[in-house]
C-alpha positions in Angstrom: 8.4 -10.3 46.8 11.7 -8.6 47.9 13.6 -6.5 45.4 16.9 -7.8 44.3 19.9 -6.1 42.9 20.3 -8.6 40.0 21.0 -7.1 36.6 18.2 -7.3 34.0 18.3 -10.3 31.7 18.4 -9.9 27.9 18.8 -6.6 26.0 17.5 -3.5 27.6 16.2 -0.4 26.0 19.7 1.1 26.2 21.4 -1.9 24.5 18.8 -3.0 22.0 19.4 -1.7 18.5 16.8 0.7 17.2 14.1 -0.5 14.9 10.9 -2.5 15.1 10.6 -5.0 17.9 9.1 -7.7 15.6 10.9 -9.0 12.6 9.5 -7.9 9.2 8.1 -11.4 8.5 6.0 -11.3 11.7 4.5 -8.0 10.8 3.1 -9.2 7.4 -0.6 -9.7 6.8 -2.1 -13.1 6.4 -2.3 -14.5 2.8 -6.1 -14.1 2.7 -5.6 -10.3 2.5 -3.7 -10.6 -0.8 -6.6 -9.4 -3.1 -7.3 -6.4 -0.9 -3.6 -5.4 -0.6 -3.1 -5.9 -4.3 -6.1 -3.6 -5.0 -4.8 -1.0 -2.6 -1.3 -0.9 -4.1 -2.6 -1.0 -7.7 -5.2 1.7 -7.2 -2.8 3.9 -5.3 -0.2 3.8 -8.0 -2.5 4.0 -10.9 -4.6 6.8 -9.4 -1.5 8.9 -8.8 -0.1 8.4 -12.3 -3.4 9.0 -14.0 -4.1 12.1 -11.9 -0.6 13.4 -12.7 -0.9 12.9 -16.4 -4.5 14.1 -16.8 -4.0 17.2 -14.7 -0.7 17.9 -16.7 -2.5 17.6 -20.0 -5.6 19.5 -19.1 -4.1 22.4 -17.1 -0.4 22.3 -17.7 2.5 21.8 -15.3 2.9 25.1 -13.6 2.0 26.9 -10.5 -0.3 24.8 -8.3 0.2 21.6 -10.3 1.1 19.5 -7.2 -1.9 20.8 -5.3 -4.3 20.0 -8.2 -2.8 16.5 -8.6 -3.2 15.9 -4.8 -6.8 17.2 -4.8 -7.7 15.0 -7.8 -5.9 12.0 -6.2 -8.1 12.3 -3.1 -11.1 11.5 -5.3 -9.4 9.2 -7.8 -7.8 6.8 -5.2 -11.0 5.5 -3.5 -12.8 5.3 -6.9 -9.9 3.3 -8.3 -9.8 1.0 -5.3 -13.5 0.2 -5.7 -13.0 -0.4 -9.4 -10.1 -2.8 -8.9 -12.0 -4.7 -6.2 -15.0 -5.1 -8.5 -13.2 -5.8 -11.8 -10.5 -8.1 -10.5 -12.6 -11.3 -10.6 -13.8 -10.5 -14.2 -10.2 -9.8 -15.3 -9.0 -13.0 -13.7 -11.6 -15.0 -15.7 -10.6 -13.2 -18.9 -6.9 -14.0 -18.3 -7.7 -17.6 -17.6 -9.7 -17.8 -20.8 -6.9 -16.2 -22.8 -3.7 -17.7 -21.4 -2.7 -21.4 -21.3 -2.4 -22.6 -17.7 0.7 -24.6 -16.9 
């Protein structure tokens, strides 16, 4: 096929605005991953706060505090994730038994 001197069609790398090539909606996970994503976010946030508070109470907030929190978080996060994944169905049943639906 012979080469032509036609300009490129559509935006080129030089004219395209910076950012992801796919819109945010297209990069979302399917709905079936909701329980796992919920457990990931919940465990990440809770493990961080719990690690921060417990380390602060037990050893004080001083030199090396951030490092101790990080080291503790490395253990607490996977444990918390497993706990949320295991306990979530039980908690959902307890909530359904406690709260009126609709």
